[in-house]
C-alpha positions as CSV (number, residue, x, y, z in Angstrom):
1,M,-20.6,-3.9,-24.2
2,T,-23.0,-6.6,-24.1
3,T,-25.6,-6.8,-21.6
4,S,-24.2,-9.3,-19.7
5,E,-21.2,-7.6,-19.1
6,T,-22.6,-3.7,-18.7
7,Y,-24.6,-6.2,-16.2
8,R,-21.5,-7.5,-14.6
9,A,-19.9,-4.5,-14.2
10,A,-22.4,-2.6,-12.2
11,L,-22.9,-5.9,-10.0
12,A,-19.7,-5.5,-8.4
13,P,-20.1,-3.2,-5.7
14,L,-23.3,-5.5,-4.7
15,T,-20.8,-8.5,-4.6
16,D,-18.7,-6.7,-2.3
17,V,-20.8,-6.2,0.4
18,V,-23.0,-9.3,-0.3
19,E,-19.1,-11.0,1.1
20,G,-18.9,-8.8,4.0
21,V,-22.4,-10.1,5.4
22,A,-21.5,-12.1,8.6
23,D,-24.7,-13.1,9.6
24,W,-28.0,-14.1,6.9
25,D,-30.5,-14.1,9.8
26,A,-29.5,-10.6,10.8
27,P,-33.1,-8.6,10.3
28,A,-33.5,-6.1,7.3
29,P,-34.6,-2.8,7.1
30,C,-38.0,-4.6,6.1
31,D,-40.3,-5.8,8.6
32,G,-40.0,-9.5,9.0
33,W,-37.0,-9.9,6.9
34,T,-33.7,-11.0,7.2
35,A,-30.6,-10.2,5.0
36,H,-31.0,-13.6,3.5
37,D,-34.4,-12.8,2.2
38,V,-33.0,-9.4,1.0
39,L,-30.9,-11.5,-1.4
40,H,-33.3,-13.7,-2.1
41,H,-35.5,-11.2,-3.1
42,V,-32.4,-9.0,-5.3
43,V,-31.2,-12.7,-7.1
44,T,-34.9,-13.3,-8.3
45,T,-35.9,-10.0,-9.4
46,Q,-32.7,-9.4,-11.2
47,R,-32.4,-12.8,-13.3
48,A,-36.1,-11.8,-14.3
49,L,-34.9,-8.7,-16.0
50,L,-32.2,-10.0,-17.0
51,A,-33.9,-12.6,-18.8
52,D,-36.7,-10.3,-20.4
53,R,-33.9,-8.5,-22.1
54,G,-32.9,-12.1,-23.8
55,V,-29.4,-13.0,-21.0
56,A,-29.2,-16.4,-21.1
57,L,-29.2,-17.5,-17.3
58,A,-27.3,-20.7,-16.0
59,P,-30.1,-22.7,-13.0
60,A,-30.8,-20.2,-10.4
61,P,-29.2,-20.7,-7.0
62,D,-30.6,-22.9,-4.5
63,G,-30.6,-20.4,-1.6
64,S,-28.5,-21.8,0.4
65,L,-25.5,-19.8,2.2
């Protein structure tokens, strides 16, 4: 499997959680953060991880939900 294929397979459970979020403004366990803030953090850090491993990425999402 390529890095991209492995990543996509591992991403499936997170995708299920994200698709189930009804309120992106809900408070997160991190003080002062919302569900949207957590997702933005995950997307940003995971993009950096993949880029560091040579994965070609599409443009970053604009952050709107």
